[in-house]
C-alpha positions as CSV (number, residue, x, y, z in Angstrom):
1,M,-261.3,32.0,118.1
2,A,-259.8,28.6,117.3
3,S,-257.3,30.2,115.0
4,K,-256.3,32.7,117.7
5,V,-255.6,29.9,120.1
6,L,-253.6,28.0,117.5
7,M,-251.5,31.0,116.6
8,G,-250.7,31.9,120.2
9,N,-252.8,35.1,120.4
10,M,-254.5,33.9,123.6
11,P,-251.7,32.6,125.7
12,E,-253.5,32.7,129.1
13,L,-256.4,30.6,127.7
14,M,-253.9,28.2,126.0
15,E,-252.0,27.8,129.2
16,K,-255.1,26.8,131.1
17,I,-256.0,24.3,128.5
18,L,-252.5,22.7,128.4
19,N,-252.3,22.6,132.2
20,N,-255.1,20.1,132.2
21,L,-252.7,17.8,130.4
22,K,-249.9,18.1,133.0
23,H,-250.3,14.4,134.0
24,E,-250.6,13.2,130.4
25,F,-246.9,13.3,129.5
26,Y,-247.0,12.1,125.9
27,S,-250.1,14.2,125.0
28,L,-248.4,17.3,126.3
29,Y,-245.2,16.4,124.5
30,C,-247.2,16.2,121.2
31,C,-248.6,19.6,121.9
32,A,-245.1,21.0,122.2
33,L,-244.4,19.9,118.6
34,V,-247.4,21.7,117.1
35,N,-245.7,25.1,116.6
36,R,-243.4,27.4,118.4
37,Y,-246.2,29.1,120.3
38,W,-247.5,25.9,121.7
39,C,-244.0,24.8,122.4
40,K,-243.3,27.9,124.5
41,I,-246.3,27.2,126.7
42,S,-246.0,23.4,126.8
43,I,-242.4,23.1,127.8
44,P,-242.6,24.8,131.2
45,I,-245.6,22.6,132.1
46,L,-243.9,19.5,130.7
47,W,-240.8,20.0,132.9
48,Q,-242.6,20.8,136.1
49,D,-242.7,17.2,137.4
50,L,-240.5,14.9,135.3
51,F,-239.1,13.0,138.3
52,S,-242.4,11.4,139.3
53,F,-242.7,7.8,138.2
54,S,-246.3,8.1,137.2
55,V,-245.6,11.1,134.9
56,N,-242.5,10.1,133.0
57,P,-241.2,6.5,133.1
58,K,-238.1,7.1,131.1
59,P,-235.1,9.2,132.4
60,L,-233.9,10.4,129.0
61,F,-234.1,14.0,130.2
62,I,-231.3,13.7,132.8
63,P,-228.4,14.8,130.5
64,I,-230.4,18.0,129.5
65,Y,-230.1,19.1,133.1
66,F,-226.3,18.3,133.1
67,S,-225.9,20.4,130.0
68,S,-227.2,23.5,131.8
69,L,-224.3,23.3,134.3
70,G,-221.2,25.5,134.2
71,E,-218.1,24.2,132.5
72,D,-216.3,23.3,135.7
73,E,-219.4,21.5,137.0
74,K,-219.7,19.6,133.7
75,F,-216.2,18.4,134.1
76,I,-217.0,17.1,137.6
77,I,-220.1,15.3,136.3
78,K,-218.1,13.7,133.5
79,E,-215.5,12.5,136.0
80,C,-218.3,11.0,138.2
81,L,-219.8,9.3,135.1
82,K,-216.4,7.8,134.3
83,K,-216.4,6.1,137.7
84,E,-219.9,4.7,136.9
85,G,-218.5,3.3,133.6
86,L,-219.7,6.0,131.2
87,I,-216.9,7.4,129.0
88,N,-217.0,10.2,126.4
89,I,-220.4,11.6,127.4
90,E,-221.1,14.9,125.7
91,F,-223.8,17.4,126.6
92,S,-225.6,19.5,124.0
93,I,-226.6,23.2,124.3
94,P,-230.1,23.3,125.9
95,L,-232.9,25.2,124.1
96,F,-234.6,26.4,127.3
97,D,-233.6,27.1,130.9
98,Y,-235.3,23.8,131.9
99,A,-234.2,23.8,135.5
100,R,-236.3,26.9,136.4
101,F,-239.5,25.1,135.3
102,L,-239.3,22.5,138.1
103,K,-242.2,22.5,140.5
104,V,-242.1,19.1,142.1
105,L,-239.0,17.6,143.7
106,Y,-238.5,14.5,145.8
107,I,-234.8,13.9,146.5
108,Y,-235.3,10.1,146.4
109,N,-236.9,10.3,142.9
110,L,-234.1,12.6,141.7
111,E,-231.5,10.0,142.8
112,I,-233.4,7.1,141.3
113,K,-233.9,8.8,137.9
114,I,-230.2,9.6,137.6
115,K,-229.3,6.1,138.5
116,E,-231.8,4.8,136.0
117,W,-230.3,6.9,133.3
118,I,-226.8,5.6,134.0
119,N,-228.1,2.0,134.0
120,L,-229.9,2.7,130.7
121,K,-226.7,4.0,129.1
122,L,-224.8,1.0,130.4
123,G,-227.4,-1.3,129.0
124,Q,-228.3,-2.8,132.4
125,Q,-231.9,-4.2,132.6
126,E,-232.3,-4.5,136.4
127,P,-230.6,-1.5,138.2
128,V,-229.6,-1.8,141.8
129,Y,-230.7,1.2,143.8
130,N,-228.7,2.5,146.7
131,N,-230.3,5.0,149.1
132,T,-227.0,6.1,150.5
133,W,-225.5,6.9,147.1
134,K,-223.5,10.2,147.5
135,S,-222.3,12.0,144.5
136,P,-222.1,15.4,142.8
137,L,-224.4,13.7,140.3
138,I,-227.1,14.6,142.9
139,T,-225.8,17.7,144.6
140,L,-224.9,19.6,141.4
141,P,-228.4,19.2,139.7
142,L,-230.0,20.2,143.1
143,K,-227.8,23.3,143.2
144,L,-228.8,24.1,139.6
145,F,-232.5,23.9,140.5
146,I,-232.0,26.3,143.4
147,E,-229.9,28.9,141.5
148,S,-232.0,28.8,138.3
149,G,-234.9,30.6,139.9
150,A,-237.1,27.6,140.2
151,T,-240.0,27.9,142.7
152,L,-241.1,24.6,144.1
153,H,-244.7,23.7,144.9
154,E,-244.0,20.2,146.3
155,F,-240.8,18.9,148.0
156,G,-240.0,15.7,149.9
157,L,-236.9,14.1,151.5
158,C,-235.9,11.5,154.0
159,Y,-233.5,12.0,156.9
160,S,-230.9,9.8,155.3
161,E,-231.1,11.8,152.1
162,S,-230.4,15.0,154.0
163,R,-226.8,13.9,154.3
164,K,-226.4,14.9,150.6
165,F,-227.1,18.5,151.6
166,Q,-223.6,19.7,152.0
167,S,-222.3,23.3,152.5
168,E,-222.5,24.1,148.8
169,I,-226.2,23.5,149.0
170,F,-227.1,25.6,152.1
171,L,-225.6,28.8,150.9
172,P,-227.6,28.9,147.6
173,L,-230.7,28.0,149.6
174,E,-230.2,31.0,151.9
175,L,-229.6,33.3,148.9
176,N,-232.4,32.0,146.8
177,V,-235.3,32.3,149.1
178,Q,-237.8,31.9,146.2
179,F,-237.0,28.2,146.0
180,F,-239.2,27.3,148.9
181,S,-241.2,30.5,149.1
182,N,-244.3,29.1,147.4
183,L,-244.1,25.6,148.7
184,Q,-247.5,24.1,149.2
185,H,-246.8,20.4,149.9
186,L,-243.9,19.2,152.1
187,S,-243.0,15.6,153.0
188,F,-240.3,14.7,155.5
189,S,-239.4,11.2,156.7
190,L,-237.3,10.6,159.8
191,D,-236.4,7.2,158.4
192,E,-233.8,6.0,160.9
193,K,-232.9,6.2,164.6
194,S,-229.4,7.4,164.2
195,S,-228.4,11.0,164.9
196,F,-225.6,10.9,162.3
197,G,-225.8,14.0,160.1
198,I,-228.4,15.7,162.3
199,E,-226.9,19.2,161.8
200,N,-227.7,19.2,158.1
201,I,-231.3,18.3,158.5
202,N,-231.7,20.7,161.4
203,K,-230.3,23.5,159.2
204,L,-232.6,22.5,156.3
205,L,-235.7,22.4,158.5
206,R,-234.9,25.9,159.8
207,I,-234.6,27.2,156.3
208,L,-238.0,25.7,155.5
209,A,-239.6,27.1,158.6
210,K,-238.3,30.6,157.6
211,N,-239.0,30.6,153.9
212,S,-242.0,28.2,153.6
213,T,-245.0,29.7,155.3
214,K,-247.7,28.8,152.7
215,L,-247.9,25.1,153.2
216,S,-251.3,23.5,152.5
217,T,-250.1,19.9,153.2
218,L,-247.5,18.7,155.7
219,S,-246.6,15.0,155.8
220,L,-244.3,13.7,158.6
221,N,-243.0,10.1,158.9
222,L,-241.4,9.8,162.3
223,F,-239.3,6.7,163.1
224,P,-240.4,5.1,166.4
225,G,-237.7,5.0,169.1
226,S,-235.5,7.7,167.7
227,E,-232.4,8.7,169.7
228,S,-232.9,11.4,172.3
229,Q,-230.5,13.7,170.4
230,V,-232.8,13.4,167.3
231,I,-235.9,14.2,169.4
232,N,-234.3,17.1,171.3
233,T,-232.8,18.7,168.1
234,L,-235.4,18.0,165.4
235,F,-238.7,18.0,167.1
236,P,-238.5,21.7,168.3
237,V,-237.7,22.6,164.7
238,L,-240.7,20.6,163.4
239,K,-243.0,22.4,165.9
240,L,-241.6,25.7,164.7
241,L,-242.3,24.6,161.1
242,I,-245.9,23.9,161.9
243,K,-246.4,27.1,163.9
244,S,-244.9,29.2,161.1
245,Q,-247.6,28.2,158.6
246,K,-250.3,30.7,157.7
247,Q,-253.0,28.3,156.6
248,L,-252.2,24.6,156.9
249,K,-255.1,22.5,155.7
250,K,-253.9,18.9,155.6
251,F,-251.6,17.1,158.2
252,L,-250.3,13.6,157.7
253,L,-248.4,11.8,160.5
254,C,-247.0,8.2,160.3
255,A,-245.5,7.5,163.7
256,G,-245.4,3.7,164.2
257,A,-245.1,0.4,162.5
258,D,-247.5,-2.4,161.5
259,Y,-246.1,-5.9,160.9
260,S,-249.5,-7.5,160.1
261,T,-249.8,-10.7,158.0
262,E,-252.7,-12.9,157.1
263,F,-252.1,-14.9,160.3
264,F,-251.0,-12.5,163.0
265,T,-250.5,-8.8,163.7
266,T,-247.8,-7.0,165.6
267,K,-248.1,-3.2,166.0
268,C,-245.8,-0.6,167.4
269,Y,-247.8,2.4,168.4
270,T,-246.1,5.8,169.1
271,T,-247.6,7.5,172.1
272,Q,-245.0,10.2,172.7
273,F,-245.3,13.1,170.2
274,H,-243.2,15.7,172.0
275,G,-245.5,18.5,171.2
276,I,-245.9,17.9,167.4
277,I,-249.6,17.3,167.7
278,S,-250.1,20.1,170.2
279,A,-248.5,22.5,167.7
280,L,-251.5,22.1,165.5
281,E,-253.3,24.4,167.9
282,S,-251.8,27.2,165.8
283,Q,-253.7,25.9,162.8
284,K,-257.1,25.5,164.4
285,N,-258.8,27.9,162.0
286,S,-257.5,26.3,158.8
287,L,-256.9,22.5,159.4
288,Q,-259.5,20.5,157.5
289,N,-257.9,17.1,156.9
290,I,-255.8,14.8,159.1
291,R,-254.3,11.4,158.4
292,L,-252.7,9.3,161.1
293,A,-250.8,6.0,161.0
294,G,-249.3,4.0,163.9
295,C,-250.5,6.5,166.5
296,G,-251.4,5.4,170.0
297,F,-253.5,7.3,172.5
298,S,-252.1,10.6,173.8
299,D,-253.7,13.6,175.5
300,E,-252.1,15.8,172.8
301,F,-254.9,14.8,170.4
302,E,-257.3,16.8,172.6
303,V,-256.1,19.9,170.7
304,L,-257.9,18.6,167.6
305,N,-261.2,19.4,169.3
306,N,-260.3,23.1,168.8
307,C,-260.0,22.6,165.0
308,K,-263.6,23.5,164.1
309,N,-263.1,23.2,160.3
310,L,-261.7,19.6,160.6
311,K,-263.9,17.5,158.3
312,T,-261.8,14.6,157.3
313,I,-260.1,11.9,159.4
314,R,-258.2,9.0,158.0
315,I,-256.4,6.6,160.4
316,R,-254.4,3.4,159.7
317,S,-253.3,0.9,162.3
318,C,-254.0,3.3,165.2
319,D,-255.2,2.8,168.8
320,S,-259.0,2.8,168.7
321,K,-259.1,4.9,171.8
322,L,-257.8,7.8,169.6
323,L,-261.1,8.7,168.1
324,K,-263.1,8.4,171.3
325,I,-261.6,11.6,172.7
326,L,-262.6,13.6,169.6
327,D,-265.8,15.6,169.7
328,Y,-266.6,17.3,166.4
329,N,-268.6,16.8,163.3
330,I,-266.7,15.2,160.4
331,S,-268.0,14.3,156.9
332,T,-265.3,11.8,155.9
333,L,-264.0,8.9,158.0
334,E,-261.5,6.3,156.8
335,I,-260.3,3.5,159.0
336,T,-257.8,0.9,157.9
337,D,-256.6,-1.9,160.2
338,F,-255.7,-5.5,160.4
339,Q,-259.0,-6.1,162.3
340,I,-261.6,-3.3,162.5
341,D,-262.6,-2.6,166.1
342,V,-266.4,-2.6,165.6
343,P,-267.5,-1.8,169.2
344,A,-265.3,1.3,169.2
345,I,-266.5,2.3,165.7
346,V,-270.1,2.0,166.8
347,Q,-269.5,4.6,169.5
348,I,-267.9,6.9,166.9
349,L,-270.8,6.5,164.5
350,E,-273.3,7.3,167.3
351,K,-271.5,10.5,168.0
352,F,-271.2,12.0,164.6
353,G,-272.7,9.5,162.1
354,I,-275.4,11.9,161.0
355,F,-272.8,14.2,159.5
356,L,-270.8,11.4,157.7
357,Q,-270.9,11.4,153.9
358,R,-267.9,9.4,152.9
359,L,-267.0,6.3,154.9
360,T,-264.2,3.7,154.4
361,F,-263.5,0.6,156.4
362,E,-260.6,-1.5,155.2
363,S,-259.8,-4.7,157.0
364,K,-257.1,-7.3,156.2
365,V,-259.3,-10.1,157.6
366,V,-263.1,-10.8,157.7
367,I,-264.8,-8.2,159.8
368,R,-266.0,-9.6,163.1
369,N,-269.4,-8.4,164.5
370,E,-270.4,-7.3,161.0
371,L,-274.1,-7.2,162.0
372,L,-273.4,-4.8,164.8
373,L,-271.5,-2.5,162.4
374,I,-274.3,-2.7,159.8
375,E,-277.0,-1.9,162.4
376,A,-275.0,1.1,163.5
377,L,-274.7,2.4,160.0
378,K,-278.4,1.9,159.5
379,S,-279.2,3.8,162.7
380,F,-276.7,6.6,162.7
381,C,-275.5,7.3,159.1
382,P,-278.4,8.1,156.7
383,N,-276.4,10.6,154.6
384,I,-273.7,8.4,153.2
385,T,-272.7,9.1,149.5
386,Y,-269.5,7.1,149.4
387,L,-269.2,3.6,151.0
388,Y,-266.1,1.4,150.8
389,I,-265.9,-1.7,152.9
390,T,-263.7,-4.7,152.5
391,D,-264.0,-8.3,153.9
392,I,-267.7,-8.1,154.8
393,G,-270.3,-10.6,153.9
394,L,-273.6,-10.1,152.1
395,P,-276.3,-10.6,154.8
396,T,-279.8,-9.4,154.3
397,Q,-279.1,-6.7,156.8
398,L,-276.5,-5.2,154.5
399,L,-279.0,-5.3,151.7
400,E,-281.4,-3.3,153.8
401,L,-278.7,-0.8,154.7
402,I,-277.8,-0.2,151.0
403,G,-281.4,0.1,150.1
404,N,-281.9,2.8,152.8
405,L,-279.0,4.9,151.7
406,Q,-280.9,7.1,149.3
407,K,-277.9,9.5,148.7
408,L,-275.4,6.7,147.9
409,Q,-273.3,7.4,144.7
410,F,-270.2,5.2,145.2
411,L,-270.3,1.6,146.5
412,S,-267.4,-0.8,146.8
413,L,-267.7,-4.0,148.8
414,G,-265.1,-6.7,149.3
415,F,-267.3,-9.6,150.0
416,A,-266.2,-12.5,152.2
417,S,-267.3,-15.9,150.8
418,N,-269.7,-16.7,153.6
419,V,-272.9,-16.9,151.5
420,P,-274.0,-20.5,150.9
421,E,-273.8,-21.6,147.3
422,E,-277.5,-22.4,147.0
423,D,-278.5,-18.9,148.2
424,R,-276.2,-16.8,146.0
425,K,-278.4,-16.4,143.0
426,I,-281.3,-15.2,145.1
427,R,-279.0,-12.9,147.1
428,V,-277.6,-11.4,143.9
429,M,-281.1,-10.6,142.5
430,E,-282.0,-9.0,145.8
431,F,-278.8,-7.0,145.8
432,A,-279.4,-5.7,142.3
433,K,-283.0,-4.7,143.0
434,I,-282.2,-2.6,146.1
435,L,-279.4,-0.5,144.6
436,P,-280.5,3.1,145.0
437,S,-281.4,5.3,142.1
438,T,-278.6,7.7,143.0
439,L,-275.8,5.1,142.6
440,Q,-273.3,5.9,139.8
441,Y,-270.2,3.8,140.7
442,L,-270.3,0.1,141.6
443,D,-267.2,-2.0,142.2
444,L,-267.8,-5.8,142.0
445,A,-264.2,-6.8,141.0
446,N,-262.6,-9.9,142.5
447,T,-265.8,-11.0,144.4
448,W,-268.0,-14.1,143.9
449,L,-270.6,-11.7,142.4
450,E,-268.7,-11.8,139.2
451,S,-269.9,-15.3,138.5
452,F,-273.5,-13.9,138.5
453,L,-272.9,-10.7,136.6
454,D,-275.6,-11.5,134.0
455,I,-278.2,-12.0,136.8
456,L,-277.2,-8.8,138.5
457,L,-277.3,-6.6,135.4
458,N,-280.6,-8.1,134.3
459,H,-282.2,-7.1,137.6
460,C,-280.4,-3.7,138.1
461,N,-282.1,-0.4,137.4
462,A,-279.5,1.9,139.1
463,P,-278.2,4.5,136.6
464,L,-274.6,3.4,136.8
465,K,-271.9,5.4,135.1
466,K,-268.9,3.3,136.1
467,L,-268.8,-0.5,136.6
468,L,-265.8,-2.4,137.8
469,I,-265.9,-6.2,137.1
470,G,-262.3,-7.4,137.4
471,S,-260.8,-10.4,135.7
472,C,-263.3,-13.3,135.2
473,S,-266.5,-11.6,133.9
474,F,-265.8,-12.3,130.2
475,D,-265.5,-16.1,130.5
476,N,-268.8,-16.5,128.8
477,E,-271.0,-14.6,126.3
478,K,-273.9,-14.3,128.8
479,N,-272.1,-11.6,130.8
480,V,-271.1,-9.7,127.7
481,K,-274.7,-9.8,126.4
482,A,-276.0,-8.7,129.8
483,L,-273.7,-5.7,129.7
484,I,-274.8,-4.7,126.2
485,N,-278.5,-5.0,127.2
486,F,-277.8,-3.0,130.4
487,C,-276.2,-0.3,128.3
488,I,-279.1,-0.2,125.9
489,Q,-281.9,-0.3,128.5
490,I,-280.4,2.0,131.2
491,G,-278.3,4.2,128.9
492,T,-276.1,5.8,131.5
493,L,-273.0,3.5,131.6
494,N,-269.9,5.3,130.4
495,Y,-267.0,3.1,131.6
496,V,-266.4,-0.6,132.4
497,G,-263.2,-1.3,134.3
498,V,-261.7,-4.7,133.5
499,S,-258.4,-6.5,134.1
500,K,-256.1,-5.2,131.3
501,S,-254.5,-8.6,130.8
502,R,-257.9,-10.3,130.6
503,Y,-259.1,-7.7,128.1
504,L,-256.2,-8.3,125.8
505,N,-256.2,-12.1,126.1
506,S,-259.9,-12.9,125.9
507,D,-260.9,-15.3,123.2
508,Y,-264.3,-13.6,122.8
509,D,-264.1,-10.5,120.8
510,I,-265.3,-8.2,123.6
511,G,-263.5,-5.1,122.3
512,N,-265.3,-4.8,119.0
513,E,-268.6,-5.9,120.5
514,L,-268.8,-4.0,123.8
515,E,-267.1,-0.8,122.8
516,K,-270.0,0.0,120.5
517,Y,-271.9,0.7,123.7
518,V,-269.4,1.5,126.4
519,K,-265.7,2.3,126.9
520,L,-263.5,-0.4,128.3
521,V,-260.7,0.8,130.5
522,P,-258.1,-0.9,132.8
523,Y,-259.6,-1.6,136.2
524,E,-256.7,0.1,138.0
525,H,-257.2,3.3,135.9
526,V,-260.8,3.7,137.0
527,V,-260.1,2.9,140.7
528,Y,-257.2,5.3,140.9
529,R,-259.2,8.2,139.3
530,E,-262.4,7.6,141.3
531,R,-260.6,7.4,144.6
532,N,-258.6,10.5,143.9
533,R,-261.7,12.3,142.7
534,Q,-263.4,11.6,146.0
535,Y,-260.3,12.8,147.8
536,D,-260.1,16.0,145.7
537,L,-263.6,16.9,146.8
538,I,-262.4,17.2,150.4
539,D,-258.7,17.7,150.4
């Protein structure tokens, strides 16, 4: 069977295998070099999402797109490049029709990558990005994508970027309906108050409402205080876009501003939604996930009570009154704010805490009334599997809460430094002993607990699979030895997330010593994957 896969006799299976590497750019590139069969399958996957910064950091692919243009269009491109300082640029004949493989396109990323390529050719180390940069260097590749037969799965643009959509773009969009026909994720940002260029974005949104009816995710960023012409022209089209969807599952809305700092907070809530929220009534049978930012209280949110499949709510810097009007059973709640409104949250937990499985409270300052919050969690939320709380202390009540959560799998606590020095060793031992037998992921990074890592591990019996310990845990050999002993005795630990710079610069040879027992990976890598894995379970 292995030989059949290698020789390309099982293309469907091979495509499924290589699709798992779509976020591993260099691994997938190596697969394309194995033989012509693997190349034929790898190249379309490799070119689906080249503009994302996390996928491909280098813009060397840009001239390959230019080489697919017609002769007249290549001449225009060369003239534009001359104005940018690039002379005698030649384009080779492409091996594939690369443009038709595109699946993910954010106009901002397209613009940035082209500008990065120009700066790279000019030898500039620190490019200057200009969001209002208008040029055929943008419109001609966009036109190429549309006319090549590409079918997007993900598309995003801002209001200001829509000014690049000139007449030569709209006609191909109307003729090539397949470009948006299978769109699943759409992001639109109304990033300024001005009504300049409103005709273009209105036309584009109407094309999307007509041709894109299979959206799974819709993300809107609405600039607070927009001109009345913008509201009267665009908001009806946005409502039409929502109502035209057959099965919208996830809705994200950023509608205000948060100017919080360490010392003060100034918020600008939006309370006028002009029917945008009410339009979600049309998605009451499919909507499962909603994320809100900068939203104030509005009666429009009552419509969410009709969305009986809604299981996930994430709110950031919103009016706490918002959740009080909702009356349904959710399994995931995420609240991020400058200061968590504990009394309001207690009422929410009392209402549907029994159904909660994943809970996140992220505060920018130390949480006030933390004991009231802990008591509410103990009383109303016995089924928590995922708990993420920042800026909370480590009182004995919290230890009791963690010990009572017999389904807990993920725990991340950003501890405030309010535990007396003389009590910390005892508190760490108590914390280690009460960790439930279901716990698999523990994040201790950047907390005072790192100073007592050896004590914690020597008293911990939880079958941890992933442990995050940040930057200062390898300052002495005691912590390393405690980690090794934990790996030997418990036998479940697979990954330890550490600061990458600390790992590389440590005087103690932790790499050779520890990696005999456990894999060391950058802290950010584990956090990113674990948070996304939790989201994937519900999104």
